[in-house]
ROGU-967232 format. One record per residue: x, y negated, z of N, C-alpha, C, O in turn; residue in three letters. Coordinates in steps of 0.001 Angstrom, whole numbers, plus 500000, padded with zeros to 6 digits. Last residue first. Layout:
ROGU-967232
XYZXYZXYZXYZala
...
end
This chain:
ROGU-967232
149407064764497634148966064967498021148673066573498356147775066887499138unk
153709064106496899152324064505496376151215064717497486151777064905498565unk
156007062893496747154994062833497683153455063292497770152472062956498431unk
158582062659495571157010062298494696155668061858495998154831060960496082unk
160458063458497765160309062859496696159208062077496302158984060937496708unk
158891066528497360159100065904499039159055064067498329158002063429498322unk
159081067430495484157769066999495445157957065986497216157297065145497826unk
161443067689494895160857067083494219159517066154494285159062065129493777unk
163564067903497891162606069059497102162312067823496409162717066794496951unk
166879066766498630165544067140498560164782067877497384165220068296496313unk
170646067514499144169450067164498655167968067483498914167787068568499466unk
172451068624500837172472069799500250171053068692499348170311069498498786unk
172681067094503396172348068190503485172304069190502359172161070387502606unk
172930064016502409173786064833503431174173066466503253175267067000503070unk
170039064183501219171973063832500888172448064158501096172980064954500322unk
169100064191503480168668065201502597169408064965501754169577066052501202unk
169468061831505368170087062960505180170121064497504321170834065492504455unk
168934059943503141169950059663503640170361061618503793170996062384503068unk
166056060053503191166934061192502512168570060649502432169297061094501544unk
165455058952506236165260060704505481165894060663504152166489061737504058unk
166622056745506129167299058116506966166440059242506594166823060408506688unk
164650055549504424165938055699504555166938056711504593167683057275503792unk
162094056490505955162239056652504834163951056788504256164428057821503786unk
162614054769508092162328056581508479162217056858507239162234058089507263unk
165587052621508037163595052819507863163653054093508256164682054552508750unk
168283051388510021166972052193508162165520052773509052164925053096510080unk
168262050395511625168824049834510763168736050500510059169303050153509023unk
167438051272514713166443050387513846167216049551511973166800048555511380unk
168778053481515775168666051889515979168134050496515480168304049299515711unk
167814054923514903167598055393516298167902053431516471167337052536517100unk
168806054532512421167407055321512538167471054807514129166682053864514175unk
172170055063513456171153054006512649169504053942512574169129052789512782unk
171430057547514004172127056541514728171332055433514773170434054970515476unk
170934059539512306170135059561512856170361057995514365169615057680515293unk
173648058893510857171985058080510262171527058450511406171621057421512075unk
175219060004512531175759058541512503174136058437511955173370057852512721unk
174653062721512322175146062149513582174811060385513415174181059735514249unk
174952063258509965173750063229510028173726062932511577172598062921512069unk
177211063343509355176893062680508743176413062446509508176854061527510199unk
178191066056510312178221064954511035178013063891510753178417063049511556unk
177262067774508394176389067547508858176580066998509991175709067094510855unk
178529067926505224178318066819505797177511066581507241177081065446507449unk
179727071374506712179773071037505921179066069297506397178967069090507607unk
180624072731509544181997072571508152181307071732506942182103071323506097unk
178080072863510454179088071896510748180144071927510288180860070984510625unk
177036075243509439176745073854509052177389072742509529177222071656508975unk
178574077528510576179086076676509076178344075741509006178914074904508306unk
177883077161513261179607076574512762179557076378511200180160075503510579unk
175259078425513534175432076706513578176789076305513435176993075092513472unk
176100081117514057175683080698513573175482078945512326175545078621511140unk
177356080700517121178358080708515780177780081043514673178623081397513849unk
176360078069519275175704079090518774176897079212517401177289078228516774unk
178021076005521679177828075921520123177228077832519446178122078661519278unk
179208075958523696177704075342524213177082075694522968175854075751522904unk
181507078406523470181860076974523932179800076904524048179208077886524498unk
179813080506521469181630079399521128181455078374522044181221077283521524unk
177943082910521735177994081388521699179655081377521460180421082329521314unk
175281085097519468176636084850520775177119083269520026176977082709518939unk
173717085632518094173257084928519495174099084541520227174016083893521270unk
173930086029515577173763084805515096173511084301517452173271083210517968unk
175690088006515038176331087231515464175634086091516111176174085314516899unk
175006090247514276175513090873515352176086089479515479177150089529516097unk
173404088450512267172498089716512835173472089610513995173025088909514902unk
175184088289510295174837087172511207173891088073512088174565087961513112unk
175799090839508827177109090591509595175604088728510817175581088586512040unk
173295091355507365173689092305508399174788091363510072174694091277511296unk
173544089053505980172536089065507049172450090393508114171854090500509185unk
175109089755504309175448088371504950175073088502506526175640088296507599unk
174419091502503214175794091849503770176064090922504942176742091028505964unk
172658090461502007172139091477502790173291092066503504173164093002504294unk
173413087056501796173136088301500784173034089354501940173446088888503002unk
170980084041502212172345084631501987172461086505501411171595087026500709unk
168948082788502899169512082782502005170713083666501618171161083733500474unk
169228082848506083167872083722505658167902084048503771167299084977503232unk
171313080831506102171040082668506670170545083329506104171009084331505559unk
170636078722505616171254079239505082171540080451505046171971081078504078unk
167923078199507930168248078614506495168832079598505191168368080421504401unk
169851078215509532168642079408509868169115079043508594170213079324508113unk
171924076012509075172125076791509118171004078362509062171415079423508591unk
169149074128509349169603074185508126170285075460508218169678076350507624unk
168597074631512286167495074379511719167725074613509662166881075050508880unk
170955073109513564170452075035514151169389075211512441169743076046511608unk
171217070948513127172089071830512232171443073254512766171588074333512192unk
168447069514513756168635069790512134169990070532511936170209070865510772unk
169113070343516290167937070526516194167715070440514079167012071161513371unk
171400068471516941171451069999517034170132070891516640170206072118516708unk
170005066383516566171521066378515228171734067875515566172191068595514677unk
168481065966518676167799065489517327168982066623516195168640067400515303unk
170252065675520517169027066436520617168604066835518844168530067877518193unk
171488063201520274172182064161519964171130065354519905171364066086518944unk
169288061241519938169934060817518681170847062695518656170929063372517632unk
166149062319522153167613061043521615168391061841520522168101063012520276unk
162457062206522197164195062506522285164982061680522065164764060495521811unk
160408060164522014160507061872522124161797062124522849161931062202524070unk
159907057833520456160767058132521804160729058886522546160945058655523736unk
159450058108517836158394057105519129159246057938520637158747058488521619unk
161762058249516227160662056851516132159851056666517527159631055629518152unk
162313061106517262163570059600517470162083058352517610161587057824518606unk
160223061895515939160120062391517347161655061351517936161767061028519118unk
160426061292513576159447061239514130159547061141515495158935060289516139unk
162537062746512942162683060932513099161872061287513290162209062471513325unk
162893065497513550163145064854514311163090063141513969163606062356514764unk
160738065866510922159620065826512195161287065316513506160850064718514489unk
162565065191508811161626064218508645160905064463510009160383063447510469unk
163660067197509314164560065831509598163517065134509754163402064427510755unk
161381069092508907162563069779509690163024068111510449162850067807511629unk
161354068646505793160526068356506620160520068521508471159619068028509150unk
164091068744504787163596067643504676162657067362505650162712066345506340unk
164401071851505143164852070749505694164631069588505541165138069024506511unk
160880073487504680161647072414503879162617072185505106162047072248506195unk
159339075324505404160443075794504232161273074933504048162316075157503432unk
157161074332506006157587075322507146158692075960506242158909077162506394unk
156150072562503738157069072014504740157883072779505670158940072364506145unk
155428074492501967156152073930501648157121072904502836158317072617502805unk
152834075189503714154110076077502810155430075431502375156476076061502526unk
151459072988503947151844073814504541152971074687504459153917074731505245unk
150761072568501249151723071998501982152510072007502605153659071572502536unk
150376075730499155150215074729499998151454073586500480152654073654500212unk
151385077704496963150815076121497006150408074964497903150185073782497644unk
151228079741498913152737079574498573152085078123497435153101077447497270unk
149721079667501610149877080223500181150985079465500249151533078810501135unk
147145079380504435148576079172504118148511080096502559147646080930502293unk
144385077837505174144997079373504664145530078645504154145161077629503564unk
141763078159507953143425077092507612144109078276506601144354079407507022unk
139653077136509217139720078222508918141227077605507711141283076690506890unk
137449076587512181138615075863510673138928077075510540138685077990511328unk
137417076794514862136083076076513922136486076197512600135643075814511789unk
137510078630517967138288078184516820136828078191515622135851078924515471unk
136901077137520710136404077565519948136975077252518196136918076246517489unk
138352075381522730139064076473522421137615077331522188137149078044523076unk
139403072126523006138146072857522892138391074187522151138635074109520947unk
141413069854524132140803070798523676139601071523523593138763071254524454unk
141462066030524106140524067209525090140812068654524085140272068461522996unk
144173063888525121143485064166524063143073066093524671143752066953525232unk
144092060656526041143354061965526584143088062429525381142264061958524597unk
145560057537524575144421058208524710145283059650525404146500059833525398unk
148193056806524036147044055961524414146238056996525219146367057167526431unk
150245058970523425150378057186524428149705056722524834149896056091525874unk
148438060264521473148625060745522632149214059398523796148595059033524795unk
148709058794519313147708058983519863147458059266521596146746058793522482unk
151768059326518221151113058130518889149979057624519174149826056412519331unk
151647062080517963151896061574518904151799060159519780151766059854520973unk
149531062030515561148994062514516969150207062379518434149859062517519607unk
151634060685513780150347060105514325149610060768515949149314060196516998unk
153507062354513688153450061309514002152458060522514640152461059899515702unk
151875064462512782153041065160513760153150063467514333152841063336515517unk
150784064007510482149628063951511033150827064741512850150319065391513764unk
152995063567508420152406062331509198151514062530510003151091061505510536unk
154947065189507887154771064679509090154156063268509320154505062294509988unk
154316064535504752154335066613505508154532066394507163154287067395507835unk
155631061364505184154960062708504513155940063871504857157123064140505069unk
155858059171506726156426060461507202155448061210506331154436061663506866unk
156001056826505510156994057581504795157065058565505055157801059334504436unk
152962056535505775153652056757504793154709056883504481154906057078503282unk
151573056607508982152954056462508502153150057371507121153415058573507161unk
148383055685509473149210056751508756150187056234508293150098055461507339unk
147340053023511481147313054537510082147761054697509972148544053809510309unk
146020052216514912146497051538512842145696053091512082144649053738512047unk
144923052523516987146641053241517063147253052542515466148402052414515043unk
142913051533518083144168051307518710145638051567518071146783051191518321unk
141044052158515489141506051300515819142864050465516729143518049462516445unk
141117054983516190141943054624514924142476053278515041143653052958514873unk
140234055288518805141176055825518685142135055094517308143324054777517313unk
137070053935517567138279053207518823139877053694518731140757052842518608unk
136533056089516561137126054663515569137218054029516395137655052970515943unk
138038059045517630136608058228517927136970056920517195138173056738517385unk
138317062635516206138548061665517099137621060336516726136736060350515870unk
138983066224515672138014064384516020137862063724516438137098063855517393unk
140224068694514021140210067665515388138863066958514819138083067148513886unk
142060070975513237140976070804513097140896069596514775141291069680515937unk
145005071671513001144584071415511670143055070693512304142855069630511716unk
146658071144515307146102072000513915145671071132513777145797069995514232unk
148630070212517774146962069700517524146805071041516422146875072112517025unk
151365070278517892151099071375518186148743070958518237147890071647518796unk
154001070373516285152770069637515744152296070328516806152913071393516820unk
156947070357518455156226070361516976155039069958517178154811069219518136unk
158562069002520564159174069990519983158604070278518507159341070422517532unk
156086067649522259157685067640522378158521068208521301159531067507521241unk
153190068421521852153798067647520903155235067099520698155676066465519740unk
151252070298522949152836070316522405153255069995521656153743070647520733unk
148409069835523781148955069674522852150428069919522967150652068780523378unk
148028070859527873147182069355526822148511070344525143149268071269525437unk
147108073866525836146331072410526112147211071673527743146796072190528780unk
147810075066523140148081074998524247147424074225524390146931073634523429unk
145495077584520717146900076880520816146609076129522565145602076416523213unk
145433080288518810144891079636520040145960078290520678147145078416520988unk
144282081299515940145594080742516652144956080060517521144032079300517230unk
143346084937514217142933083373515523143717082892515904144447083686516498unk
143859085627511310144346085829512749144109084546513305144526083433512982unk
142928087608508592142683086328509451143108086122511233142452086598512160unk
144781088801505344144755088845506991144300087298507602144852086223507368unk
145132088157502650143680088934502787143343088516504615142285088125505108unk
147362086213503043147145087225502065146434087804502551147081088424503396unk
146272084536505909147206084799505176147341085852504337147504086837505057unk
144477082391507354144357083259506847145572083388505904145873082445505172unk
144204081108511048144764081345509860144545082323508841144362083418509374unk
141113079394512711141254080525512102142765080922510993142342081063509845unk
141784077569515661141311077603514091141824079200513422142799079874513757unk
141199074929518775141545076196517990141141077063516524139922077156516380unk
140536071910517698140134073272518076140956073926518126141850073582517352unk
140718068608519688141420069051518841140879070439519212140648070682520396unk
139715065270520639139260066835520327140001067944519235139717067957518037unk
138907062672521714139986062692520730139996064393521566140226064605522756unk
137930060828523784138219059823522570138937061234521232139355060901520123unk
136301061003526202136353061746524991136776060160523719136248059173523207unk
136499059462528603137476060622528091137545060397527127138477059728526680unk
133483058764528665134914057355528122136622058522527817137536058299527023unk
132084061207528206132199060332528313133184059332527939133591059233526782unk
132575064358527458133672064087527958132999062262528880133385062063530032unk
130333064762525419130332065344526805131658064971528658131656065146529877unk
131387063929523619130283063168523722130278063260525347130242062382526209unk
133209065770522812133538064272522989132424063495523806132673062543524545unk
131166067636522346132326067857523042132464066715523493131922066441524563unk
129354066942519949129272066915521675130023067257522567129597067212523721unk
131528067152517827130940065725518410130200066205520034130614065746521099unk
131960069513517920133253068418518646133119067986518797133713067428519720unk
129767070633516813130730071125518230131655070311518965132026070346520138unk
129814069411515081128234069154516260129508070052517246129863069756518387unk
131335070641513313131732068722513362130375068910514753130389067842515364unk
131500073622513057132864072801513768132041070966514233132250070336515270unk
129144075089511791129458074119513260130320072761513765130136071696514355unk
130418076392509459129486075467509970128932074711511142128264073679511068unk
133772076064509881133379076378510488132236075806509991132416074597509845unk
135993074430506874135224074133508653134187075504508380133846075949507284unk
138957074921505317137182075063505597136967074930506330137831075327507112unk
141615074106502906140652074538503827139478074682503845138775074646502835unk
142305072707500589142670074403500234142152075789501602142147077019501660unk
141984070630501157141740070822499925141493072721499373140972073444498525unk
141819069258504117142175069438503324141493070430502104140392070928502338unk
140180066546506440140719068214506396141463067766504460141569066706503844unk
139944064754509296140037065047508074140108066409507401140069067390508145unk
137751062047511087138401063286510624139120063472509437139075062618508552unk
136425059683513322137003060270512152137687061631512469138039062150513528unk
133080058041514175134326059363514245134930059412512919134402059277511815unk
131785056681513399131969056089514250133030057112514890133659056932515933unk
131935055858509585131721056147511013132054055559512288132465054412512463unk
132882054485506827132006053817508171131471054800509380130547054385510080unk
135868053898505904135397055155506204134032054216507284134286053490508245unk
137805053374503634136748052628503112135415053416504403134246053526504035unk
139962053676505385140057052294505158138516052030504812137883051073505258unk
140273056486505377139692056000506422139502054441506489138972053927507473unk
141311056181501922139905056694502272139257056694504132138052056857504326unk
143761054905502849142899054391501505141323055167502291140523054611503043unk
144662056504504680144464055509504645143836054976503513142975054273504042unk
145438059187502288144220058591503873144053057754504785143354058052505754unk
146990058466500582145341058959500919144564058588501707143509057968501844unk
149384057733502470148831057061501974147500056960500965146999055902500583unk
149428060925503179149648059613504430148569058326503518147397058063503788unk
150088062305500477148520061744501433148572060869502528147655060070502717unk
150518059578497270151119060869498321150010061336499426148939060739499315unk
149925058501494953150420058299495885150869058906497544151429058485498557unk
149567058386491768150064059815493014150128059187493672150889058443493054unk
146913056196490632148734056817490043148972057592491788148436057137492799unk
145203055800490935145388055497489606146995056394489489147733056911488650unk
142806057593493843143963056848493004144497056782491658144272057819491034unk
139644057642493955140572057751493472141617056487493490141535055271493318unk
136750058509495417137438057604495532139024058147494434139186059367494404unk
133170059401496119134218059566495627135319058578495406134807057494495129unk
131678060299498966131809058641498123133311058755497483134349058379498028unk
128613061861499561129929061940498487130468060497498815129657059577498916unk
126234062106500057127238061722501265128681061323501120129527060816501857unk
124366062618498042125303060653498169125707060134499574125710059040500138unk
125357064586495905124897064522497156125147062987497455126118062349497049unk
125907065965493907125139064645493833124987064328494871124160063416494883unk
128844067388492790127871067559493685127335065977493657128054064999493455unk
130385066806490149129421067946490482128838067855491436127752068378491189unk
132965065425491172131635065183490287130538065716489927129686065037489355unk
134441067454492162134268066187492448132484065777492443131475065803493147unk
135487068553490038134390069036490902133825068580492017132951069106492707unk
136479066657487883134641067295487529134148068509488554133156069222488408unk
138814066426489165137179065297488772136319065681488851135376065390489587unk
140135068933488937139401068187489997138505067024490242137742066756491170unk
141321070063486910140010069838487154138870069323488219137646069285488344unk
143963068127486900143476069310486703141780069236486570141197068258486101unk
145545065950487964145638066010485905144314067575485574143911067953484473unk
145010063333490348144542064807489845145060064561488376145063063506487742unk
145365061065491518146039060889490506145855061962489334146171061899488145unk
144352061995494161144980061279494680145977061373492952147162061698493032unk
140739061436495363141467062106494725142893061388494027142731060344493396unk
138992061719498702140086060936497690141074061586496712142074062186497107unk
136167061682499704136890062016498550138249061558497922138418061113496786unk
134524061334502817135678060770501483136240061393500788137201061900501367unk
131059062206503269132596062925503024133419062336502083133326062540500872unk
129591061201506412130187060963504854131325062051504630132140062561505399unk
127040062670508200127820062601508150128389061558506545127543061276505696unk
124677063950509134124818062459509918126760061815509738127460061096510450unk
124454066782510322124246066267508332124542065119508449124945064893507309unk
125510069715511735125638068035511854125571067467510448126433067634509585unk
126108071823510405124670071432510930124786069989511624123775069368511955unk
127879071710507105127754071018508227126109071471508906125102071484508199unk
127592071650504169127090072339505144126889072547506479126051073282507002unk
129771069370503339128446068925503181127193070265503804126012069928503894unk
132362070807504210132234069884504610130619069255504294130240068542505223unk
131906073492502701131934073648504131131780071927504317130628071756504714unk
132219072298499880130519072860500697130900072966501920130057072391502609unk
134505071367500651134034069939500232132391070634501189131751070230502160unk
136515073586500341136807072556500882135027071820501207134595072028502341unk
135183075190497815134823076031499156135236074319499942134205073687500167unk
136108073332496302135012073411496039134062073809497129132954073380497450unk
139393073195496051138259072429496376136782072472496693136310071567497380unk
140693075245495234139895075994496839138939074304497126138107074138498018unk
141742074887493131141107075978493335140707076686494194140431077881494300unk
142067071749492302140713072378491759140376074028492805139245074356493165unk
144138070173493325143050071299493999142224071712493982141496072098494896unk
145372067592492492145313068437491548144872070219492525145431071265492194unk
145039066395495717145695066389494646146145067701493633146991068556493893unk
143021065173497992143297066247496874144222065806496344144352064587496457unk
141900064260501451142417063999499857142447065166499366142045066160499971unk
138980063228503040139338064993502429140280063920500832139839063306499860unk
137582062764505989137828062195504354139003063598504029139536064504504669unk
134525062125507720135469063483506933136095062365505818135533061523505117unk
132899060515509619133708060502508271134486061179508129135559060739508539unk
129561060804511818131145060980510973132098060735510489132742060607511530unk
127469059093511256127923059039512689129617059634513086130450059310513932unk
127086056692509168126939057880509691127785058310510790128818057708511083unk
124871053121508978126290053819508844126046055736509504125049056043510157unk
122065053274506051122887052839507978124290053847508051124608054870507445unk
122783051603503114122324053003504201123088052698505600124129052173505995unk
122869048804502160123965049951502254122995050768503514122690050334504625unk
end
């Protein structure tokens, strides 16, 4: 077996043929070449296997799930195979700047013993537009995933924190970063080193509009002790109410604009409709999860059922 690479990049993909070649090329074209790219094909049925097989570079390590396992399980499979001293992962529709790995690695090593985890600014691509996203320092994790898509961490982090939670589909990274933050400093490198493509078919787009993903984020915060049941109950209600608002008729939106910031006691008026649904059940589900009576997956499905169902891809867990 050849010497272990310095950096292992895991690239999970499921039917990602459209952008996959560019993603792979951006990994193999890094100025820091002592890396391996573990590509985990999550039971793709499109041209994905052929694209992976078209790269003769010995640094490419192809793996395949015979059935669709979902993103967190694919990440765990990839990192179980990874041999590097430092780890990262990327998506099949995004790509790195050429010096991304080199800059992150140099930054971590310059930090000495504190150099365990680095995250970077990035460019977001939306419908032909490009904008730089500047992240906070330290990352904002109390209400949202503040790490972003470009990061590098040491094997020591992986050894201490373990694998990704396979119940936390669409928020598996958010859960992981919270767990990392409890034991390791998270340093920001204020350089945009990654290109993050937001499009209709991406998991990011699905999660941004998914009440399931918002509920899952609430469960992740509860799981990690960042917040309480009542706060997350209100968070979920607000998300559902807003979703119903933007789906409403033009007249409903006009009325909504007039009242959405008004309050009745401590409750915004646009939340009252949500409270008339099965929403009170959600408080009990959150309480049972907090008490350890439900797993994250069980609580997630129970909330989805109470609030009107769950998207098929969220149940299936496609990468």
